[in-house]
C-alpha positions in Angstrom: -361.3 -107.3 136.9 -363.6 -104.9 138.6 -365.3 -102.0 136.8 -363.4 -99.4 138.9 -360.0 -100.9 138.1 -360.9 -101.2 134.4 -361.8 -97.5 134.5 -358.4 -96.7 136.1 -356.7 -98.9 133.5 -358.4 -97.1 130.6 -357.6 -93.7 132.2 -353.9 -94.7 132.6 -353.7 -95.8 129.0 -355.3 -92.6 127.9 -352.8 -90.6 130.0 -349.9 -92.6 128.6 -351.1 -92.0 125.1 -351.5 -88.3 125.8 -348.0 -88.1 127.4 -346.6 -90.0 124.4 -348.2 -87.6 122.0 -346.9 -84.5 123.9 -343.4 -86.1 124.1 -343.5 -86.8 120.3 -344.5 -83.2 119.6 -341.7 -81.9 121.9 -339.2 -84.3 120.2 -340.3 -83.1 116.7 -340.0 -79.5 117.9 -336.5 -80.1 119.2 -335.6 -81.9 116.0 -336.6 -78.8 114.0 -334.6 -76.6 116.3 -331.6 -78.8 116.0 -331.8 -78.9 112.2 -332.0 -75.1 112.1 -329.0 -74.8 114.4 -327.1 -77.3 112.2 -328.0 -75.2 109.1 -326.8 -72.0 110.7 -323.5 -73.7 111.7 -323.0 -74.9 108.2 -323.5 -71.4 106.9 -321.1 -70.0 109.5 -318.5 -72.6 108.5 -319.0 -71.6 104.8 -318.5 -67.9 105.6 -315.4 -68.7 107.7 -313.9 -70.8 104.8 -314.6 -68.0 102.4 -312.9 -65.5 104.7 -309.9 -67.9 105.2 -309.5 -68.2 101.5 -309.6 -64.4 101.0 -307.1 -63.9 103.8 -304.8 -66.6 102.3 -305.0 -64.9 98.9 -304.2 -61.5 100.4 -301.3 -63.0 102.2 -299.9 -64.6 99.0 -300.3 -61.4 97.1 -298.6 -59.4 99.9 -295.7 -61.9 99.9 -295.4 -61.6 96.1 -295.5 -57.8 96.3 -292.8 -57.8 99.0 -290.7 -60.2 97.0 -290.9 -57.8 94.0 -289.9 -54.9 96.1 -287.0 -56.9 97.6 -285.9 -58.0 94.1 -285.7 -54.3 93.1 -283.9 -53.2 96.2 -281.5 -56.1 96.4 -280.1 -57.0 92.9 -279.3 -60.6 92.2 -276.1 -59.7 90.2 -273.2 -58.8 92.7 -271.7 -56.3 90.2 -274.9 -54.3 90.2 -274.7 -53.9 94.0 -271.3 -52.2 93.6 -272.9 -49.2 91.9 -274.8 -48.5 95.1 -271.6 -48.5 97.3 -269.9 -45.1 97.9 -266.7 -44.8 96.0 -263.5 -43.9 97.8 -261.8 -40.7 96.8 -258.4 -42.0 97.7 -258.6 -44.6 95.0 -258.3 -47.5 97.4 -261.5 -49.6 97.0 -261.0 -51.4 100.3 -261.2 -48.2 102.4 -264.1 -45.9 102.3 -264.2 -42.5 103.9 -266.9 -41.7 106.3 -267.6 -38.7 108.5 -270.3 -40.5 110.5 -268.0 -41.2 113.4 -266.2 -37.9 113.5 
């Protein structure tokens, strides 16, 4: 091998080593960024799960509250509901008087 070509060969190896070093540094930098993004996404998912649990609990409490209200408004015993119906003055329970259509 000639001295000139040996010099070019050494220079090429040095250039390749330098490129490899820069590429390795860039790869490590990207790896750090990716890990940070991954950590942020995990935190976001954790917050979303917490919010979902809170919303589900609020929904369940609202359903329970609504059921309690309905239970008070709509009695379960049919005889209790008769006390809320208007009584006919004519004595005939099947006919109720109403002035709403007159």
